[in-house]
C-alpha positions as CSV (number, residue, x, y, z in Angstrom):
1,M,-7.3,-21.4,13.0
2,I,-9.1,-19.7,10.3
3,E,-10.3,-22.0,7.5
4,S,-9.2,-21.8,4.0
5,L,-11.5,-19.9,1.7
6,H,-13.2,-21.7,-1.3
7,M,-14.4,-18.9,-3.1
8,A,-12.5,-17.4,-5.9
9,A,-10.9,-13.9,-4.9
10,S,-9.5,-12.7,-8.3
11,I,-9.9,-9.2,-9.3
12,S,-10.0,-8.1,-13.1
13,V,-10.0,-4.4,-14.2
14,D,-10.3,-3.2,-17.8
15,R,-9.6,0.5,-18.8
16,L,-11.3,1.8,-15.6
17,S,-11.5,5.7,-15.5
18,K,-12.8,8.3,-13.1
19,T,-13.3,11.8,-13.7
20,Y,-14.6,14.2,-11.0
21,Q,-16.7,17.3,-12.0
22,V,-15.5,20.0,-9.4
23,P,-17.1,23.4,-9.2
24,E,-14.6,26.4,-8.9
25,R,-15.0,30.1,-8.7
26,E,-13.1,33.1,-7.5
27,G,-13.5,34.3,-4.0
28,G,-15.9,37.2,-3.2
29,F,-19.6,38.0,-2.8
30,G,-19.8,38.8,-6.6
31,A,-18.0,35.7,-7.6
32,A,-20.6,33.7,-5.4
33,V,-23.6,35.5,-7.0
34,R,-22.4,34.9,-10.4
35,G,-21.5,31.3,-9.6
36,F,-25.0,30.8,-8.5
37,F,-26.4,31.6,-12.1
38,K,-23.5,30.2,-14.0
39,R,-21.1,27.8,-12.4
40,K,-17.8,26.8,-13.7
41,Y,-16.5,23.1,-13.5
42,N,-13.0,21.9,-13.6
43,H,-12.7,18.1,-14.9
44,V,-10.3,16.1,-12.8
45,K,-9.1,12.9,-14.3
46,A,-8.4,10.9,-11.0
47,V,-8.2,7.5,-12.7
48,Q,-7.3,7.0,-16.5
49,Q,-7.6,3.8,-18.3
50,V,-6.3,1.7,-15.6
51,S,-6.2,-2.2,-16.5
52,F,-4.8,-5.0,-14.4
53,S,-5.7,-8.4,-13.0
54,I,-4.9,-10.1,-9.7
55,Q,-5.1,-13.7,-9.0
56,P,-6.4,-15.5,-5.8
57,G,-4.2,-15.1,-2.9
58,E,-1.8,-12.4,-4.1
59,I,-0.7,-9.6,-1.8
60,V,-0.4,-6.6,-4.2
61,G,1.4,-3.3,-3.2
62,F,-0.6,-0.3,-4.8
63,L,1.8,2.7,-4.7
64,G,1.7,6.4,-5.9
65,P,2.2,9.9,-4.5
66,N,-0.7,11.8,-2.9
67,G,-3.3,12.2,-5.2
68,A,-2.4,9.8,-7.8
69,G,-5.6,7.8,-7.6
70,K,-5.0,5.0,-5.4
71,T,-7.9,5.5,-3.0
72,T,-10.5,6.5,-5.8
73,T,-9.4,3.0,-7.5
74,L,-10.0,1.1,-4.3
75,K,-13.2,2.7,-3.8
76,M,-14.3,1.8,-7.1
77,L,-13.5,-1.8,-6.7
78,S,-15.2,-1.8,-3.3
79,G,-18.3,-0.4,-4.7
80,L,-18.3,3.0,-3.0
81,L,-17.9,4.8,-6.3
82,H,-19.2,4.4,-10.0
83,P,-16.6,4.8,-12.5
84,T,-17.0,7.3,-15.4
85,S,-16.1,4.3,-18.1
86,G,-14.5,1.1,-18.0
87,T,-15.4,-2.3,-16.3
88,A,-14.2,-4.4,-13.2
89,Q,-15.1,-7.9,-11.9
90,V,-14.3,-8.4,-8.0
91,L,-15.2,-12.1,-6.8
92,G,-17.2,-12.2,-10.1
93,F,-19.3,-9.2,-9.6
94,S,-19.5,-5.7,-10.8
95,P,-18.7,-4.1,-7.5
96,W,-20.9,-1.0,-8.0
97,E,-24.0,-3.2,-8.2
98,R,-23.3,-3.8,-4.4
99,K,-24.8,-7.1,-4.5
100,P,-25.0,-8.9,-0.9
101,T,-22.7,-11.7,-2.0
102,F,-20.2,-9.4,-3.1
103,L,-20.4,-7.1,0.0
104,R,-20.1,-10.2,2.2
105,G,-16.9,-11.4,0.4
106,M,-14.7,-8.2,0.6
107,T,-13.7,-5.5,3.0
108,L,-12.3,-2.2,2.8
109,V,-10.2,-0.8,5.7
110,M,-9.1,2.7,5.6
111,G,-6.3,3.9,8.0
112,Q,-7.6,7.4,7.8
113,R,-11.4,6.5,8.4
114,S,-13.0,4.6,11.3
115,R,-15.9,2.1,10.9
116,L,-16.2,2.0,14.8
117,S,-18.2,4.2,16.9
118,W,-16.0,6.3,19.0
119,D,-18.2,6.1,22.2
120,I,-18.6,2.7,22.7
121,P,-16.3,-0.4,23.0
122,A,-15.1,-2.2,20.1
123,A,-17.0,-5.3,21.2
124,D,-20.3,-3.6,20.6
125,S,-19.3,-2.6,17.2
126,F,-18.3,-6.2,16.7
127,L,-21.8,-7.2,17.4
128,L,-23.3,-4.6,15.2
129,N,-21.3,-6.1,12.2
130,Q,-22.4,-9.6,13.3
131,A,-25.9,-8.4,12.8
132,I,-25.3,-6.6,9.5
133,Y,-23.4,-9.6,8.1
134,R,-25.8,-12.1,9.6
135,I,-23.0,-14.3,11.2
136,P,-24.2,-17.3,13.1
137,E,-23.3,-17.1,16.9
138,A,-21.0,-20.2,16.7
139,E,-19.0,-18.9,13.7
140,Y,-18.8,-15.2,15.2
141,Q,-17.2,-16.7,18.5
142,K,-14.8,-18.8,16.4
143,T,-13.7,-15.9,14.3
144,V,-13.4,-13.4,17.3
145,K,-11.2,-16.0,19.2
146,E,-9.2,-16.5,16.1
147,L,-8.5,-12.8,15.6
148,D,-8.0,-12.4,19.3
149,T,-5.1,-15.1,18.9
150,L,-3.6,-13.1,16.0
151,L,-4.0,-9.4,17.3
152,D,-4.2,-9.9,21.1
153,L,-7.4,-8.0,21.2
154,A,-8.8,-9.2,24.6
155,P,-7.3,-6.5,26.7
156,I,-8.7,-3.7,24.3
157,L,-12.3,-4.9,23.3
158,R,-14.0,-3.4,26.4
159,K,-12.6,-0.1,26.0
160,P,-14.3,2.8,24.3
161,V,-12.6,3.3,21.0
162,R,-11.8,7.0,21.6
163,N,-9.6,5.9,24.6
164,L,-7.4,3.5,22.6
165,S,-4.0,4.4,21.0
166,L,-3.7,4.5,17.3
167,G,-1.9,1.1,17.2
168,E,-4.9,-0.4,19.2
169,R,-7.5,1.3,17.2
170,M,-6.1,-0.1,13.9
171,K,-6.0,-3.5,15.4
172,V,-9.9,-3.4,16.2
173,E,-10.3,-1.9,12.8
174,L,-8.7,-4.7,11.1
175,A,-10.6,-7.1,13.3
176,A,-14.0,-5.4,12.6
177,G,-13.5,-5.8,8.8
178,L,-12.4,-9.5,8.9
179,L,-15.5,-10.7,11.2
180,H,-17.2,-11.9,8.3
181,R,-14.0,-13.7,6.8
182,P,-13.7,-11.7,3.4
183,G,-11.8,-13.3,0.5
184,I,-10.5,-10.0,-0.6
185,L,-9.1,-7.2,1.5
186,F,-8.4,-3.5,0.3
187,L,-6.3,-1.9,2.8
188,D,-5.8,2.0,2.2
189,E,-2.7,3.0,4.5
190,P,-3.4,0.3,7.4
191,T,-0.3,1.5,9.4
192,I,-0.4,5.1,8.9
193,G,0.8,6.8,12.0
194,L,1.8,3.7,13.8
195,D,5.1,3.3,15.6
196,I,7.6,0.7,14.4
197,T,6.6,-2.0,16.8
198,A,2.8,-1.5,15.9
199,Q,3.6,-1.4,12.1
200,G,5.5,-4.7,12.5
201,R,2.6,-6.5,14.2
202,I,0.1,-5.3,11.6
203,R,2.3,-6.8,8.8
204,T,2.8,-10.0,10.7
205,F,-1.0,-10.3,11.1
206,L,-1.6,-9.7,7.4
207,Q,0.9,-12.3,6.4
208,E,-0.6,-14.8,8.7
209,Y,-4.2,-14.0,7.6
210,N,-3.2,-14.5,4.0
211,R,-1.3,-17.7,4.8
212,L,-4.3,-19.2,6.5
213,T,-7.3,-18.1,4.4
214,G,-5.7,-17.6,1.0
215,A,-7.3,-14.0,0.9
216,T,-6.3,-11.7,-2.0
217,I,-5.0,-8.3,-0.5
218,I,-4.4,-5.1,-2.1
219,L,-2.2,-2.6,-0.1
220,T,-1.7,1.0,-0.4
221,S,1.2,2.3,1.9
222,H,3.5,5.2,2.1
223,Y,5.8,2.9,4.2
224,M,8.1,0.8,1.9
225,A,8.8,-1.5,4.7
226,D,5.1,-2.6,4.4
227,V,5.8,-3.2,0.7
228,T,8.9,-5.0,0.8
229,A,7.7,-7.3,3.7
230,L,4.3,-8.2,2.3
231,C,4.2,-7.7,-1.6
232,E,6.3,-9.5,-4.4
233,R,4.3,-7.7,-6.9
234,I,3.6,-3.9,-7.0
235,L,1.2,-1.3,-9.0
236,I,2.6,2.1,-9.6
237,I,0.1,4.7,-10.3
238,D,0.7,8.4,-11.0
239,H,-1.7,11.1,-12.1
240,G,-4.3,8.5,-12.6
241,I,-2.2,6.5,-15.0
242,L,-0.9,3.0,-14.2
243,K,3.0,3.3,-14.8
244,Y,4.1,-0.1,-13.7
245,D,2.8,-3.4,-12.8
246,G,5.3,-6.2,-11.8
247,G,7.9,-7.4,-9.2
248,L,9.8,-5.1,-7.0
249,T,13.3,-6.8,-8.2
250,D,12.4,-6.2,-11.8
251,L,11.5,-2.5,-11.1
252,S,14.8,-2.0,-9.4
253,R,16.8,-3.4,-12.4
254,R,14.8,-1.2,-14.9
255,I,14.6,2.0,-12.9
256,A,18.0,1.8,-10.9
257,P,20.5,-0.5,-12.6
258,F,23.2,0.6,-10.0
259,K,24.5,-0.8,-6.9
260,L,26.0,1.2,-3.8
261,I,29.5,0.4,-2.6
262,G,30.2,1.5,0.9
263,V,33.7,1.7,2.2
264,V,35.3,2.2,5.6
265,L,39.0,3.5,5.2
266,G,41.5,2.0,7.7
267,A,43.7,5.2,7.5
268,P,43.2,8.9,6.9
269,C,43.4,9.1,3.1
270,P,42.7,12.2,0.8
271,C,41.2,9.7,-1.6
272,D,39.1,10.9,-4.7
273,L,36.1,8.3,-4.6
274,E,34.9,10.1,-7.7
275,R,37.3,7.9,-9.6
276,Y,35.3,4.9,-8.6
277,G,31.7,6.1,-9.1
278,T,29.4,9.0,-8.0
279,P,29.6,9.7,-4.4
280,I,26.3,9.8,-2.6
281,A,26.0,13.3,-0.9
282,G,25.2,12.9,2.8
283,G,25.6,9.2,2.6
284,E,27.9,8.7,5.2
285,E,27.0,6.1,7.9
286,D,29.2,5.3,10.8
287,G,32.2,6.4,9.1
288,K,31.5,4.8,5.7
289,Q,31.2,6.5,2.5
290,F,29.2,5.2,-0.3
291,V,29.6,5.6,-4.2
292,R,27.0,4.6,-6.7
293,V,28.2,2.6,-9.7
294,S,26.7,0.7,-12.5
295,A,25.6,-2.9,-11.8
296,A,27.7,-4.3,-14.7
297,E,30.7,-2.8,-13.3
298,V,30.7,-3.7,-9.4
299,T,32.9,-6.6,-9.9
300,T,35.7,-4.6,-11.7
301,I,35.2,-1.3,-9.4
302,T,35.4,-3.4,-6.1
303,A,38.7,-5.0,-7.3
304,R,40.2,-1.7,-7.9
305,M,39.0,-0.2,-4.7
306,L,40.5,-3.0,-2.7
307,A,43.8,-2.9,-4.7
308,E,44.2,1.0,-4.5
309,L,42.5,2.0,-1.1
310,P,43.3,1.0,2.5
311,I,39.8,-0.3,2.9
312,Q,39.1,-1.8,6.5
313,D,35.5,-2.6,5.6
314,L,33.4,-2.9,2.3
315,T,29.8,-3.6,1.4
316,I,27.7,-4.0,-1.7
317,T,24.1,-3.0,-1.4
318,D,21.0,-2.4,-3.5
319,P,19.6,1.2,-3.6
320,P,17.1,2.0,-1.2
321,I,13.6,0.8,-2.5
322,E,12.3,4.2,-1.6
323,D,14.5,6.1,-4.0
324,V,13.6,3.3,-6.7
325,I,10.1,4.1,-6.2
326,E,10.5,8.0,-6.1
327,Q,12.4,7.7,-9.3
328,A,9.5,5.6,-11.0
329,F,7.0,8.3,-9.8
330,N,9.2,11.0,-11.5
331,E,9.6,9.0,-14.8
332,E,7.3,9.9,-17.8
333,A,4.1,7.9,-17.7
334,A,4.7,4.8,-19.7
335,P,2.6,1.7,-20.3
336,A,2.1,-0.6,-17.6
337,G,5.0,-3.3,-17.5
338,A,6.8,-1.4,-20.0
């Protein structure tokens, strides 16, 4: 199996900011002529004063709505973009200096961007990466064999990339990014567009890779199943501002300190569930009706419902993590960890 990594893989970010200068003009020929001589610019603050640190071996979810600044942050941490201000240390290097040792120690995989040539088999692109990273032949063959064991690559390596399904393409994309055994993985939507089965396989692979190598992983995803399966800690960014840095459970307690009580009534009953909590509109599921109650009152309200209603089945659950995250997005910007 893949050997444990010995190099430090910590990430430290201090007041990192990125502002884009975007030209703007009205439509029409006259506006185009005027813009040629005097161009107007709009300053877009993509990332604003972001600070955090990540310890070796952590898998951290980096969440936010579209346009929040997630991809911009990952591009700065991987050295593709220079920040407007602030500093960062990845593997002990300043990323935008793009030193060879740094580049060999990290990888950036973007679910909506391909690093492989579409017209040739993935195996040929793997050989190109071997040459770029100067991977010795014995080490290369060993790594490909290990990745094949984890991802079942053999049936698809010889096919042109354009003939692969989306799930197959993401497997070879991940493998291509891991041939040089990086200590840090920046993963931007690695399961986007995949079916449930393919998503599960990618998640299982990432867990196994992290367990075997101790690699540090920063993951962005709009699929909360990715986050809940892989990440104990999350960062939430919105409008370029880091709004939360902590555990999923702590976020749920802070943002949504309530529970959902679901009941199936054993007989037709004109019962007013509003007496017990806030009914969830459209929350019926297999005849079960849900009410939202304060976490502190769950025991008392449950006892009342059992005593007063013809209950056939009762469940108590946490609110869906999607709802908690959405509520966090909608909150006013607050200092990270507040």
